Structures are given as C-alpha cells and as structure tokens.
DSSP file (Angstrom, degrees, kcal/mol; ACC not computed):
  #  RESIDUE AA STRUCTURE BP1 BP2  ACC     N-H-->O    O-->H-N    N-H-->O    O-->H-N    TCO  KAPPA ALPHA  PHI   PSI    X-CA   Y-CA   Z-CA
    1    1 A M              0   0    0      0, 0.0     2,-0.1     0, 0.0     0, 0.0   0.000 360.0 360.0 360.0 137.0  -12.4  -31.2   12.6
    2    2 A S    >>  -     0   0    0      1,-0.1     4,-2.1    84,-0.0     3,-0.6  -0.437 360.0-119.0 -85.1 157.0  -13.4  -30.3    9.1
    3    3 A L  H 3> S+     0   0    0      1,-0.3     4,-2.8     2,-0.2     5,-0.2   0.826 113.6  58.2 -69.0 -28.1  -12.3  -27.0    7.7
    4    4 A T  H 3> S+     0   0    0      2,-0.2     4,-2.2     1,-0.2    -1,-0.3   0.867 105.5  51.3 -68.1 -29.3  -16.0  -25.9    7.2
    5    5 A T  H <> S+     0   0    0     -3,-0.6     4,-2.9     2,-0.2    -2,-0.2   0.916 110.2  48.2 -70.8 -44.7  -16.4  -26.4   11.0
    6    6 A V  H  X S+     0   0    0     -4,-2.1     4,-1.8     2,-0.2    -2,-0.2   0.879 112.7  49.9 -61.6 -40.1  -13.3  -24.2   11.6
    7    7 A I  H  X S+     0   0    0     -4,-2.8     4,-1.7     2,-0.2    -2,-0.2   0.925 113.3  45.1 -54.5 -50.9  -14.7  -21.6    9.1
    8    8 A E  H  X S+     0   0    0     -4,-2.2     4,-2.5     1,-0.2     5,-0.3   0.929 113.1  48.8 -68.3 -50.1  -18.0  -21.5   10.8
    9    9 A G  H  X S+     0   0    0     -4,-2.9     4,-1.8     1,-0.2    -1,-0.2   0.857 112.9  49.0 -67.2 -27.4  -16.7  -21.4   14.3
   10   10 A T  H  X S+     0   0    0     -4,-1.8     4,-2.4    -5,-0.2    -1,-0.2   0.858 108.3  53.7 -65.4 -37.3  -14.3  -18.6   13.3
   11   11 A R  H  X S+     0   0    0     -4,-1.7     4,-1.6     2,-0.2     5,-0.2   0.927 111.1  45.8 -62.6 -47.0  -17.2  -16.7   11.7
   12   12 A Q  H  X S+     0   0    0     -4,-2.5     4,-2.1     1,-0.2    -2,-0.2   0.889 110.7  52.6 -67.9 -37.9  -19.2  -16.9   15.0
   13   13 A A  H  X S+     0   0    0     -4,-1.8     4,-1.7    -5,-0.3     7,-0.3   0.910 113.5  43.4 -69.5 -39.2  -16.2  -15.9   17.1
   14   14 A L  H  < S+     0   0    0     -4,-2.4    -1,-0.2     2,-0.2    -2,-0.2   0.718 111.8  54.5 -82.0 -12.3  -15.6  -12.7   14.9
   15   15 A D  H  < S+     0   0    0     -4,-1.6    -2,-0.2     2,-0.2    -1,-0.2   0.810 109.0  48.1 -81.6 -35.4  -19.3  -12.0   14.8
   16   16 A A  H  < S-     0   0    0     -4,-2.1    -2,-0.2     1,-0.2    -3,-0.1   0.862 137.2  -1.4 -70.3 -32.5  -19.5  -12.0   18.5
   17   17 A D    ><  -     0   0    0     -4,-1.7     3,-3.4    -5,-0.2    -1,-0.2  -0.668  60.7-153.7-159.1 103.0  -16.5   -9.8   19.0
   18   18 A P  G >  S+     0   0    0      0, 0.0     3,-1.8     0, 0.0     4,-0.2   0.699  92.0  74.2 -47.0 -24.4  -14.4   -8.5   16.0
   19   19 A R  G >  S+     0   0    0      1,-0.3     3,-0.9     2,-0.2    -5,-0.1   0.641  78.1  75.7 -69.3 -11.2  -11.4   -8.2   18.2
   20   20 A N  G <  S+     0   0    0     -3,-3.4    -1,-0.3    -7,-0.3    -6,-0.1   0.640  86.2  65.7 -68.6 -13.5  -11.1  -12.0   18.0
   21   21 A G  G <  S+     0   0    0     -3,-1.8     2,-0.8    -4,-0.2    -1,-0.2   0.695  78.1  88.3 -79.0 -19.9   -9.8  -11.5   14.6
   22   22 A A    <   +     0   0    0     -3,-0.9     2,-0.3    -4,-0.2    -1,-0.0  -0.711  56.8 165.7 -86.4 107.1   -6.5   -9.7   15.7
   23   23 A V        -     0   0    0     -2,-0.8     2,-0.4     2,-0.0    -2,-0.0  -0.807  22.4-148.9-119.1 161.6   -4.0  -12.4   16.3
   24   24 A Q        -     0   0    0     -2,-0.3     2,-0.3     2,-0.0    -2,-0.0  -0.991   2.5-156.8-139.2 130.2   -0.2  -12.1   16.7
   25   25 A F        -     0   0    0     -2,-0.4     2,-0.4     2,-0.0    18,-0.0  -0.700  10.1-168.6-102.2 154.1    2.6  -14.6   15.7
   26   26 A S        -     0   0    0     -2,-0.3    18,-0.5     2,-0.0     2,-0.3  -0.993   6.5-178.5-146.1 135.9    6.0  -14.6   17.4
   27   27 A V        -     0   0    0     -2,-0.4     2,-0.4    16,-0.1    16,-0.2  -0.996  13.0-151.8-131.1 140.0    9.2  -16.4   16.4
   28   28 A T  E     -A   42   0A   0     14,-2.5    14,-3.2    -2,-0.3     2,-0.3  -0.931  12.1-169.7-119.2 143.8   12.5  -16.4   18.2
   29   29 A H  E     +A   41   0A   0     -2,-0.4     2,-0.4    12,-0.2    12,-0.2  -0.942   5.7 178.6-131.4 135.1   15.8  -16.9   16.3
   30   30 A E  E     -A   40   0A   0     10,-1.9    10,-2.8    -2,-0.3     2,-0.2  -0.960  30.7-116.7-150.0 139.5   19.3  -17.5   17.8
   31   31 A L  E     -A   39   0A   0     -2,-0.4     2,-0.4     8,-0.2     8,-0.3  -0.473  35.8-114.7 -69.8 133.5   22.7  -18.1   16.1
   32   32 A V    >   -     0   0    0      6,-2.8     3,-2.3    -2,-0.2     6,-0.2  -0.549  40.5-102.4 -64.9 118.2   24.1  -21.4   17.0
   33   33 A A  T 3  S+     0   0    0     -2,-0.4    -1,-0.1     1,-0.3     3,-0.1  -0.070 106.7  16.1 -46.4 131.0   27.3  -20.9   19.0
   34   34 A G  T 3  S+     0   0    0      1,-0.3     2,-0.3    -3,-0.1    -1,-0.3   0.441 104.6 117.1  88.7  -2.3   30.4  -21.4   16.9
   35   35 A S    <   -     0   0    0     -3,-2.3    -1,-0.3     3,-0.2    23,-0.1  -0.667  54.2-157.4-101.0 146.4   28.4  -21.1   13.8
   36   36 A N  S    S-     0   0    0     -2,-0.3    -1,-0.1    21,-0.2    22,-0.1   0.832  94.3  -1.5 -88.4 -34.0   28.6  -18.5   10.9
   37   37 A T  S    S+     0   0    0     20,-0.1     2,-0.4    15,-0.1    21,-0.1   0.444  94.0 118.1-139.0  -4.7   25.1  -19.0    9.5
   38   38 A T        -     0   0    0     -6,-0.2    -6,-2.8    13,-0.1     2,-0.4  -0.613  41.1-170.5 -84.4 127.0   23.3  -21.8   11.5
   39   39 A V  E     -AB  31  50A   0     11,-2.6    11,-2.2    -2,-0.4     2,-0.5  -0.978  20.1-146.0-120.2 127.8   20.2  -20.6   13.3
   40   40 A D  E     -AB  30  49A   0    -10,-2.8   -10,-1.9    -2,-0.4     2,-0.4  -0.803  23.0-164.9 -90.3 128.7   18.0  -22.2   15.8
   41   41 A V  E     -AB  29  48A   0      7,-2.5     7,-1.6    -2,-0.5     2,-0.5  -0.921   6.3-163.6-115.9 137.5   14.3  -21.1   15.3
   42   42 A R  E     +AB  28  47A   0    -14,-3.2   -14,-2.5    -2,-0.4     2,-0.4  -0.984   8.8 177.8-123.9 132.6   11.4  -21.6   17.9
   43   43 A V  E >   - B   0  46A   0      3,-2.4     3,-3.4    -2,-0.5   -16,-0.1  -0.970  67.3 -57.8-129.1 111.7    7.8  -21.3   16.9
   44   44 A R  T 3  S-     0   0    0    -18,-0.5    -1,-0.0    -2,-0.4   -19,-0.0  -0.290 123.2 -18.8  49.1-119.9    5.4  -22.0   19.7
   45   45 A E  T 3  S+     0   0    0     -3,-0.1    -1,-0.3     2,-0.0     2,-0.3   0.172 122.7  94.2 -97.4  22.3    6.4  -25.6   20.6
   46   46 A H  E <   -B   43   0A   0     -3,-3.4    -3,-2.4     2,-0.0     2,-0.3  -0.739  52.6-168.2-111.3 153.9    8.2  -26.3   17.4
   47   47 A A  E     +B   42   0A   0     -2,-0.3     2,-0.3    -5,-0.2    -5,-0.2  -0.997  11.2 162.0-143.4 146.3   11.8  -25.9   16.4
   48   48 A F  E     -B   41   0A   0     -7,-1.6    -7,-2.5    -2,-0.3     2,-0.3  -0.959  28.5-117.1-153.0 163.4   13.6  -25.9   13.2
   49   49 A T  E     -B   40   0A   0     -2,-0.3     2,-0.4    -9,-0.2    14,-0.3  -0.825  13.3-161.6-109.9 145.1   17.0  -24.8   11.8
   50   50 A V  E     +B   39   0A   0    -11,-2.2   -11,-2.6    -2,-0.3     2,-0.3  -0.942  23.6 153.2-117.6 137.6   18.0  -22.3    9.2
   51   51 A D        -     0   0    0     12,-2.8   -13,-0.1    -2,-0.4     7,-0.0  -0.969  34.7-113.3-156.1 172.7   21.4  -22.4    7.5
   52   52 A E        -     0   0    0     -2,-0.3     8,-2.6    12,-0.1     9,-0.2  -0.698  32.8-103.6-107.9 159.8   23.2  -21.4    4.3
   53   53 A P    > > -     0   0    0      0, 0.0     5,-2.4     0, 0.0     3,-1.6  -0.299  43.9-102.3 -66.8 160.4   24.9  -23.5    1.5
   54   54 A P  G > 5S+     0   0    0      0, 0.0     3,-2.5     0, 0.0    -2,-0.0   0.897 121.7  66.8 -54.2 -37.5   28.8  -23.6    1.7
   55   55 A T  G 3 5S+     0   0    0      1,-0.3    -3,-0.0     2,-0.1     0, 0.0   0.677 105.5  42.1 -65.7 -18.2   28.9  -21.1   -1.2
   56   56 A L  G < 5S-     0   0    0     -3,-1.6    -1,-0.3   -19,-0.0     3,-0.1   0.067 130.3 -90.3-113.3  21.7   27.3  -18.6    1.2
   57   57 A G  T < 5S+     0   0    0     -3,-2.5   -21,-0.2     1,-0.3   -20,-0.1   0.419  90.2 114.3  93.9  -3.7   29.4  -19.4    4.2
   58   58 A G      < -     0   0    0     -5,-2.4    -1,-0.3   -22,-0.1    -7,-0.1  -0.119  69.9-124.5 -91.1-173.3   27.2  -22.0    5.7
   59   59 A T        -     0   0    0     -7,-0.2    -8,-0.0    -3,-0.1    -1,-0.0   0.173  44.5-122.8-115.0  11.6   27.3  -25.8    6.4
   60   60 A D        +     0   0    0     -8,-2.6     3,-0.1     1,-0.1    -9,-0.1   0.852  63.7 140.8  46.3  45.7   24.1  -26.7    4.5
   61   61 A T  S    S+     0   0    0     -9,-0.2     2,-0.3     1,-0.1    -1,-0.1   0.474  71.7   1.4 -89.4  -2.7   22.3  -28.3    7.5
   62   62 A A  S    S-     0   0    0    -10,-0.1   -12,-0.1   -14,-0.1    -1,-0.1  -0.970  93.1 -65.3-168.6 170.6   19.1  -26.8    6.5
   63   63 A A        -     0   0    0    -14,-0.3   -12,-2.8    -2,-0.3    -2,-0.1  -0.184  55.5-116.0 -59.4 161.2   17.2  -24.6    4.0
   64   64 A N     >  -     0   0    0    -14,-0.2     4,-2.2     1,-0.1     5,-0.2  -0.440  31.0 -98.0 -96.5 172.0   18.3  -20.9    3.9
   65   65 A P  H  > S+     0   0    0      0, 0.0     4,-1.6     0, 0.0     5,-0.1   0.875 123.6  50.4 -66.1 -33.8   16.0  -18.1    4.9
   66   66 A V  H  > S+     0   0    0      2,-0.2     4,-2.2     1,-0.2     5,-0.2   0.860 109.8  54.1 -64.3 -35.7   15.0  -17.2    1.2
   67   67 A E  H  > S+     0   0    0      1,-0.2     4,-2.1     2,-0.2    -1,-0.2   0.913 108.4  46.5 -61.8 -43.9   14.2  -20.9    0.8
   68   68 A Y  H  X S+     0   0    0     -4,-2.2     4,-2.9     2,-0.2    -1,-0.2   0.779 107.1  57.5 -74.4 -23.8   12.0  -20.9    3.7
   69   69 A A  H  X S+     0   0    0     -4,-1.6     4,-2.4     2,-0.2    -2,-0.2   0.921 111.8  43.2 -69.4 -39.0   10.2  -17.7    2.5
   70   70 A L  H  X S+     0   0    0     -4,-2.2     4,-2.6     2,-0.2     5,-0.2   0.885 114.2  50.1 -65.7 -36.8    9.4  -19.6   -0.7
   71   71 A A  H  X S+     0   0    0     -4,-2.1     4,-2.8     2,-0.2     5,-0.2   0.945 109.8  51.6 -65.4 -47.4    8.5  -22.6    1.4
   72   72 A S  H  X S+     0   0    0     -4,-2.9     4,-2.6     2,-0.2     5,-0.2   0.930 112.9  45.5 -55.3 -50.6    6.2  -20.2    3.5
   73   73 A L  H  X S+     0   0    0     -4,-2.4     4,-1.7     2,-0.2    -1,-0.2   0.965 114.1  46.7 -57.8 -54.3    4.5  -18.9    0.3
   74   74 A G  H  X S+     0   0    0     -4,-2.6     4,-2.1     1,-0.2    -2,-0.2   0.894 114.2  48.7 -60.7 -44.0    4.0  -22.3   -1.2
   75   75 A S  H  X S+     0   0    0     -4,-2.8     4,-2.8    -5,-0.2     5,-0.3   0.928 109.3  52.0 -57.4 -47.4    2.6  -23.7    2.1
   76   76 A C  H  X S+     0   0    0     -4,-2.6     4,-2.2    -5,-0.2    -1,-0.2   0.794 106.9  53.3 -68.4 -30.7    0.3  -20.9    2.6
   77   77 A Q  H  X S+     0   0    0     -4,-1.7     4,-2.7    -5,-0.2    -1,-0.2   0.891 107.8  50.1 -65.4 -43.2   -1.1  -21.4   -0.8
   78   78 A V  H  X S+     0   0    0     -4,-2.1     4,-2.7     2,-0.2     3,-0.2   0.996 114.4  44.1 -53.3 -65.7   -1.8  -25.0   -0.2
   79   79 A V  H  X S+     0   0    0     -4,-2.8     4,-2.9     1,-0.2     5,-0.3   0.898 113.8  50.2 -58.1 -39.9   -3.6  -24.3    3.0
   80   80 A T  H  X S+     0   0    0     -4,-2.2     4,-2.5    -5,-0.3     5,-0.3   0.891 108.1  53.2 -68.4 -32.5   -5.5  -21.3    1.5
   81   81 A Y  H  X S+     0   0    0     -4,-2.7     4,-2.4    -3,-0.2     5,-0.2   0.929 110.2  48.7 -63.0 -41.1   -6.7  -23.4   -1.5
   82   82 A Q  H  X S+     0   0    0     -4,-2.7     4,-2.2    -5,-0.2    -2,-0.2   0.940 113.0  45.9 -64.5 -42.1   -8.0  -26.0    0.9
   83   83 A F  H  X S+     0   0    0     -4,-2.9     4,-2.3     1,-0.2    -2,-0.2   0.924 117.0  44.8 -66.4 -39.6   -9.9  -23.4    3.1
   84   84 A W  H  X S+     0   0    0     -4,-2.5     4,-2.6    -5,-0.3     6,-0.2   0.863 111.0  52.5 -77.5 -32.1  -11.3  -21.7    0.1
   85   85 A A  H  X>S+     0   0    0     -4,-2.4     5,-2.5    -5,-0.3     4,-1.3   0.963 113.5  44.7 -63.5 -47.8  -12.3  -24.9   -1.6
   86   86 A A  H  <5S+     0   0    0     -4,-2.2    -2,-0.2    -5,-0.2     3,-0.2   0.914 112.9  51.5 -57.3 -41.7  -14.1  -26.0    1.5
   87   87 A K  H  <5S+     0   0    0     -4,-2.3    -1,-0.2     1,-0.2    -2,-0.2   0.900 116.1  40.4 -61.4 -41.0  -15.6  -22.5    1.8
   88   88 A L  H  <5S-     0   0    0     -4,-2.6    -1,-0.2    -5,-0.1    -2,-0.2   0.574 112.5-117.6 -86.4  -9.7  -16.9  -22.6   -1.9
   89   89 A G  T  <5 +     0   0    0     -4,-1.3    -3,-0.2     1,-0.2    -4,-0.1   0.815  62.0 154.9  72.2  29.2  -18.0  -26.4   -1.6
   90   90 A L      < -     0   0    0     -5,-2.5     2,-0.3    -6,-0.2    -1,-0.2  -0.830  41.9-133.3-100.4 120.3  -15.4  -27.2   -4.3
   91   91 A P        -     0   0    0      0, 0.0    41,-0.5     0, 0.0     2,-0.5  -0.504  23.4-173.4 -76.5 129.6  -14.1  -30.6   -4.4
   92   92 A L        -     0   0    0     -2,-0.3    38,-0.3    38,-0.1     3,-0.1  -0.955  17.2-175.8-114.7 131.8  -10.2  -31.0   -4.7
   93   93 A E  S    S-     0   0    0     36,-3.2     2,-0.3    -2,-0.5    37,-0.2   0.822  73.1  -3.0 -92.7 -36.3   -8.5  -34.3   -5.2
   94   94 A S  E     -C  129   0B   0     35,-1.7    35,-1.9     2,-0.0     2,-0.4  -0.996  50.6-159.6-152.9 158.6   -5.0  -32.8   -5.1
   95   95 A I  E     +C  128   0B   0     -2,-0.3     2,-0.4    33,-0.2    33,-0.2  -0.998  11.8 174.1-138.4 137.0   -3.0  -29.7   -4.8
   96   96 A R  E     -C  127   0B   0     31,-1.8    31,-3.6    -2,-0.4     2,-0.4  -0.989   7.1-174.7-136.7 123.2    0.6  -29.2   -5.8
   97   97 A V  E     -C  126   0B   0     -2,-0.4     2,-0.4    29,-0.2    29,-0.2  -0.983   4.6-169.1-127.6 133.2    2.4  -25.7   -5.6
   98   98 A T  E     -C  125   0B   0     27,-2.9    27,-3.2    -2,-0.4     2,-0.4  -0.973   8.0-165.9-115.2 129.1    5.9  -25.0   -6.9
   99   99 A V  E     -C  124   0B   0     -2,-0.4     2,-0.4    25,-0.2    25,-0.2  -0.983   6.6-178.7-122.1 132.3    7.6  -21.6   -6.0
  100  100 A E  E     -C  123   0B   0     23,-2.7    23,-2.8    -2,-0.4     2,-0.4  -0.958   4.3-168.3-121.2 143.7   10.6  -20.2   -7.6
  101  101 A G  E     -C  122   0B   0     -2,-0.4     2,-0.5    21,-0.2    21,-0.2  -0.989  15.0-140.6-133.6 148.5   12.4  -17.0   -6.9
  102  102 A D  E     +C  121   0B   0     19,-2.8    18,-3.4    -2,-0.4    19,-0.9  -0.869  24.5 170.9-108.7 125.9   15.0  -15.0   -8.4
  103  103 A L        -     0   0    0     -2,-0.5     2,-0.6    16,-0.2    16,-0.1  -0.975  22.2-150.9-134.6 141.2   17.6  -13.3   -6.2
  104  104 A D    >>  -     0   0    0     14,-0.5     3,-1.9    12,-0.4     4,-0.8  -0.943  10.1-149.3-119.0 120.5   20.8  -11.5   -7.3
  105  105 A L  H 3> S+     0   0    0     -2,-0.6     4,-2.0     1,-0.3     6,-0.4   0.564  87.3  82.9 -74.0  -1.8   23.5  -11.6   -4.6
  106  106 A H  H 34>S+     0   0    0      1,-0.2     6,-1.7     2,-0.2     5,-1.5   0.872  97.0  45.1 -58.1 -34.7   24.9   -8.2   -5.7
  107  107 A G  H X45S+     0   0    0     -3,-1.9     3,-0.5     9,-0.4    10,-0.3   0.906 112.7  48.1 -77.2 -44.0   22.1   -6.8   -3.4
  108  108 A F  H 3<5S+     0   0    0     -4,-0.8    -2,-0.2     8,-0.3    -1,-0.2   0.872 117.9  40.8 -67.4 -35.7   22.7   -9.1   -0.4
  109  109 A F  T 3<5S-     0   0    0     -4,-2.0    -1,-0.3     3,-0.0    -2,-0.2   0.460 110.4-119.2 -97.1   3.5   26.4   -8.6   -0.3
  110  110 A G  T < 5S+     0   0    0     -3,-0.5    -3,-0.2    -4,-0.3     3,-0.1   0.708  72.3 131.2  75.4  18.9   26.2   -4.8   -1.0
  111  111 A F  S   <S+     0   0    0     -5,-1.5     2,-0.4    -6,-0.4    -4,-0.2   0.746  76.8  34.3 -75.0 -22.1   28.2   -5.0   -4.3
  112  112 A S        -     0   0    0     -6,-1.7     3,-0.5     3,-0.2    -1,-0.3  -0.984  60.8-163.1-139.0 123.6   25.6   -3.0   -5.9
  113  113 A E  S    S+     0   0    0     -2,-0.4    -1,-0.1     1,-0.2    -2,-0.0   0.635  95.6  55.6 -77.3 -16.9   23.6   -0.2   -4.3
  114  114 A T  S    S+     0   0    0      2,-0.1     2,-0.5    -3,-0.0    -1,-0.2   0.536  90.3  84.0 -94.1 -10.2   21.0   -0.5   -7.2
  115  115 A T  S    S-     0   0    0     -3,-0.5    -3,-0.2    -9,-0.1    -5,-0.1  -0.833  79.8-127.6 -87.2 122.4   20.3   -4.1   -6.8
  116  116 A R        -     0   0    0     -2,-0.5   -12,-0.4     1,-0.1    -9,-0.4  -0.398   7.4-134.2 -72.7 153.4   17.7   -5.0   -4.2
  117  117 A A  S    S+     0   0    0    -10,-0.3    -9,-0.1   -11,-0.1    -1,-0.1   0.679  82.0  62.3 -75.8 -16.5   18.5   -7.5   -1.7
  118  118 A G  S    S-     0   0    0      1,-0.2   -14,-0.5   -11,-0.1   -11,-0.1  -0.182 104.0 -49.7 -92.7-175.2   15.3   -9.4   -2.0
  119  119 A F        -     0   0    0      1,-0.2   -16,-0.2   -16,-0.1    -1,-0.2  -0.363  33.5-160.4 -59.6 136.1   13.7  -11.4   -4.8
  120  120 A S  S    S+     0   0    0    -18,-3.4     2,-0.3     1,-0.4    -1,-0.2   0.640  81.0   1.8 -87.6 -23.3   13.5   -9.6   -8.2
  121  121 A G  E     -C  102   0B   0    -19,-0.9   -19,-2.8     2,-0.0    -1,-0.4  -0.958  58.8-162.6-165.2 148.5   10.7  -12.1   -9.1
  122  122 A V  E     -C  101   0B   0     -2,-0.3     2,-0.4   -21,-0.2   -21,-0.2  -0.999   8.7-160.6-138.3 135.2    8.7  -15.0   -7.7
  123  123 A R  E     -C  100   0B   0    -23,-2.8   -23,-2.7    -2,-0.4     2,-0.5  -0.963   0.9-162.4-119.2 133.3    6.7  -17.5   -9.7
  124  124 A V  E     -C   99   0B   0     -2,-0.4     2,-0.5   -25,-0.2   -25,-0.2  -0.971   4.5-169.2-115.2 119.2    3.9  -19.6   -8.2
  125  125 A H  E     -C   98   0B   0    -27,-3.2   -27,-2.9    -2,-0.5     2,-0.5  -0.960   6.4-166.4-116.2 115.9    2.9  -22.6  -10.2
  126  126 A V  E     -C   97   0B   0     -2,-0.5     2,-0.6   -29,-0.2   -29,-0.2  -0.880   9.3-169.3-108.7 121.3   -0.3  -24.4   -8.9
  127  127 A D  E     +C   96   0B   0    -31,-3.6   -31,-1.8    -2,-0.5     2,-0.4  -0.940  14.7 175.1-113.1 114.1   -1.4  -27.8  -10.0
  128  128 A L  E     -C   95   0B   0     -2,-0.6     2,-0.4   -33,-0.2   -33,-0.2  -0.910   9.4-170.6-115.6 140.2   -5.1  -28.6   -8.9
  129  129 A T  E     +C   94   0B   0    -35,-1.9   -36,-3.2    -2,-0.4   -35,-1.7  -0.999  26.4 125.9-130.7 139.8   -7.0  -31.8   -9.8
  130  130 A G        -     0   0    0     -2,-0.4   -38,-0.1   -38,-0.3     7,-0.1  -0.958  62.4-101.4-174.0 164.8  -10.7  -32.3   -9.1
  131  131 A P  S    S+     0   0    0      0, 0.0   -39,-0.1     0, 0.0     2,-0.0   0.492  81.9 104.5 -79.4  -6.5  -14.1  -33.1  -10.9
  132  132 A A  S    S-     0   0    0    -41,-0.5    -2,-0.2     1,-0.1     5,-0.1  -0.322  85.1 -82.7 -84.4 167.5  -15.4  -29.7  -11.1
  133  133 A D    >>  -     0   0    0      1,-0.1     3,-1.2     3,-0.0     4,-1.0  -0.311  39.4-120.8 -62.9 143.3  -15.7  -27.4  -14.1
  134  134 A P  H 3> S+     0   0    0      0, 0.0     4,-2.1     0, 0.0     5,-0.2   0.845 111.6  64.4 -53.4 -36.2  -12.3  -25.5  -14.8
  135  135 A A  H 3> S+     0   0    0      1,-0.2     4,-1.6     2,-0.2     5,-0.1   0.857  99.0  52.1 -57.5 -34.8  -14.2  -22.2  -14.4
  136  136 A R  H <> S+     0   0    0     -3,-1.2     4,-1.8     1,-0.2    -1,-0.2   0.845 108.0  50.4 -70.4 -39.4  -14.9  -23.0  -10.8
  137  137 A Y  H  X S+     0   0    0     -4,-1.0     4,-2.2     2,-0.2    -1,-0.2   0.826 106.8  54.2 -72.1 -33.5  -11.2  -23.7  -10.2
  138  138 A E  H  X S+     0   0    0     -4,-2.1     4,-1.8     2,-0.2    -2,-0.2   0.868 107.8  50.7 -70.5 -31.6  -10.3  -20.3  -11.7
  139  139 A E  H  X S+     0   0    0     -4,-1.6     4,-2.1     2,-0.2    -2,-0.2   0.866 110.5  50.6 -65.9 -34.9  -12.7  -18.6   -9.3
  140  140 A L  H  X S+     0   0    0     -4,-1.8     4,-1.8     2,-0.2    -2,-0.2   0.895 106.7  52.7 -63.5 -38.2  -10.9  -20.6   -6.5
  141  141 A K  H  X S+     0   0    0     -4,-2.2     4,-3.3     1,-0.2    -1,-0.2   0.915 108.5  52.1 -64.0 -43.8   -7.6  -19.3   -7.8
  142  142 A R  H  X S+     0   0    0     -4,-1.8     4,-1.1     1,-0.2    -2,-0.2   0.853 110.1  48.7 -57.7 -44.9   -9.0  -15.6   -7.6
  143  143 A Q  H  X S+     0   0    0     -4,-2.1     4,-1.0     2,-0.2    -1,-0.2   0.802 112.3  46.9 -70.9 -29.0  -10.1  -16.1   -4.0
  144  144 A V  H >X S+     0   0    0     -4,-1.8     4,-2.4     2,-0.2     3,-0.6   0.928 108.5  53.8 -76.5 -50.6   -6.8  -17.5   -3.0
  145  145 A D  H 3< S+     0   0    0     -4,-3.3    -2,-0.2     1,-0.2    -1,-0.2   0.849 115.0  45.5 -45.0 -36.5   -4.8  -14.8   -4.7
  146  146 A E  H 3< S+     0   0    0     -4,-1.1    -1,-0.2    -5,-0.2    -2,-0.2   0.743 124.7  27.2 -77.9 -29.9   -7.0  -12.4   -2.7
  147  147 A H  H << S+     0   0    0     -4,-1.0    -2,-0.2    -3,-0.6    -3,-0.2   0.467  79.0 115.0-121.2  -5.8   -6.9  -14.0    0.6
  148  148 A C     X  -     0   0    0     -4,-2.4     4,-2.1     1,-0.2     5,-0.1  -0.608  52.8-152.7 -79.2 122.4   -3.5  -16.0    1.0
  149  149 A P  H  > S+     0   0    0      0, 0.0     4,-1.1     0, 0.0    -1,-0.2   0.823  91.9  48.0 -61.0 -35.1   -1.7  -14.0    3.9
  150  150 A V  H  > S+     0   0    0      2,-0.2     4,-1.6     1,-0.2   -77,-0.1   0.854 109.2  52.9 -78.5 -36.9    1.8  -14.9    2.8
  151  151 A L  H  > S+     0   0    0      1,-0.2     4,-2.4     2,-0.2     3,-0.4   0.923 106.1  55.1 -58.7 -43.5    1.1  -14.0   -0.8
  152  152 A D  H  X S+     0   0    0     -4,-2.1     4,-1.7     1,-0.2    -2,-0.2   0.816 104.9  54.1 -63.3 -29.4   -0.1  -10.6    0.5
  153  153 A L  H  < S+     0   0    0     -4,-1.1    -1,-0.2     2,-0.2    -2,-0.2   0.866 110.3  45.5 -63.6 -38.5    3.3  -10.3    2.2
  154  154 A F  H  < S+     0   0    0     -4,-1.6    -2,-0.2    -3,-0.4    -1,-0.2   0.888 118.0  42.7 -70.3 -43.9    5.1  -10.8   -1.0
  155  155 A R  H  < S+     0   0    0     -4,-2.4    -2,-0.2    -5,-0.1    -1,-0.2   0.661 112.9  45.0 -83.1 -20.9    2.9   -8.5   -3.0
  156  156 A N  S  < S-     0   0    0     -4,-1.7    -1,-0.1    -5,-0.2     0, 0.0  -0.972  84.4-103.6-136.0 142.6    2.5   -5.6   -0.7
  157  157 A P        -     0   0    0      0, 0.0    -3,-0.1     0, 0.0    -2,-0.1  -0.258  33.9-159.0 -64.1 143.1    4.7   -3.5    1.5
  158  158 A T        -     0   0    0     -5,-0.1     2,-0.3     2,-0.0    -5,-0.0  -0.970  23.6-115.1-120.4 127.3    4.4   -4.3    5.3
  159  159 A P        -     0   0    0      0, 0.0     2,-0.4     0, 0.0     0, 0.0  -0.461  39.8-176.8 -62.8 125.5    5.5   -1.9    7.9
  160  160 A V        -     0   0    0     -2,-0.3     2,-0.4     2,-0.0    -2,-0.0  -0.987  11.3-166.8-124.2 140.4    8.5   -3.3    9.8
  161  161 A T        -     0   0    0     -2,-0.4     2,-0.4     2,-0.0     0, 0.0  -0.938   4.3-159.8-119.9 146.6   10.4   -1.9   12.7
  162  162 A T        -     0   0    0     -2,-0.4     2,-0.5     2,-0.0    -2,-0.0  -0.999   4.3-167.2-126.7 129.8   13.7   -3.1   14.0
  163  163 A N        -     0   0    0     -2,-0.4     2,-0.7     0, 0.0    -2,-0.0  -0.969  11.5-147.5-120.4 123.3   14.9   -2.3   17.5
  164  164 A L        -     0   0    0     -2,-0.5    -2,-0.0     2,-0.0     0, 0.0  -0.791  20.3-131.5 -94.0 118.1   18.4   -2.9   18.5
  165  165 A A              0   0    0     -2,-0.7    -1,-0.0     1,-0.1     0, 0.0  -0.423 360.0 360.0 -67.9 142.7   18.7   -3.9   22.2
  166  166 A P              0   0    0      0, 0.0    -1,-0.1     0, 0.0    -2,-0.0   0.498 360.0 360.0 -75.9 360.0   21.3   -2.0   24.0
C-alpha cells in the first residue's frame, strides 16, 4: 500500500469521526532475572532487549535506553520524511539520518543536583537525495520539523505520571 493511500485513508477516517485520531501506544518492560540492567521489552507482537555497557553495570547485550531514544528520534525522522515527501509529491531517492546526544553522567548518578539526567543537547543530521529543487527539500524539512512526533517529544514538555503499584 502506498503512503499516499495511507494518508488519504487516514484523512477519510478522521473526517468521518475525529475521535479516530486518538490512538494509544503501550510498551511493557521487565528486568531479566539475575541481571543488573538487562530489560525485556514487548511492543505489540514484537520483542527486543535493552541493556547497558559494562561501564554502566551492564553486559552490553543491546543498546541502552538513551541510545534507543536517539534511535527512536532518527527512525521517526526517516518515516516522517517519507510521509511528507509523499504528501507533497516530492521525489526522494534516499534518506539518511544521524542523531547524536550529549549526556552528563553526573545527573544520572545524582552526583550533581544541578546537572540534568537527560540529554543536554541533541543534533539531528539529515542527508536527502533527490532530483527536486533544494528549496522544495527545505520546505520538506520544515514540515517534518513541525510534524515528527518523536521530535515533538524531544522539543516540548510532555506530561508524565508514574504510579508505583503497592
């Protein structure tokens, strides 16, 4: 199924009932027994592992949570570029996204109460190739920057509640 077909089908479903636009995602995580940092993750019918490198107490069996956060951002960028290129009728030959993040372990370990635990900066580098005028790709970038859900998570505060089960 083409992305333009998906876009049009979604538009029709949302026009018919705006409540169709409200979706919820759920992910389950469980510490692997006997592990310090290895986590089994379940997403719908998919599974993957999260771990830390040995320098952070792990066994390096998988990427760590902040690496997955960067991977999530980069992947969402690629997908959003694809969707918006289709929506704008803009031909793309290739998309490559590299994401880098700076993190200070003083915050994670609580060694400094003035250092944030998360990224202090994130850089997204996008390489696009295609036959269109460069100005059209700049417009595509503006649309992606405005509509990429994971970029929105990185740029804007999101309400989060945590409940500890008894």
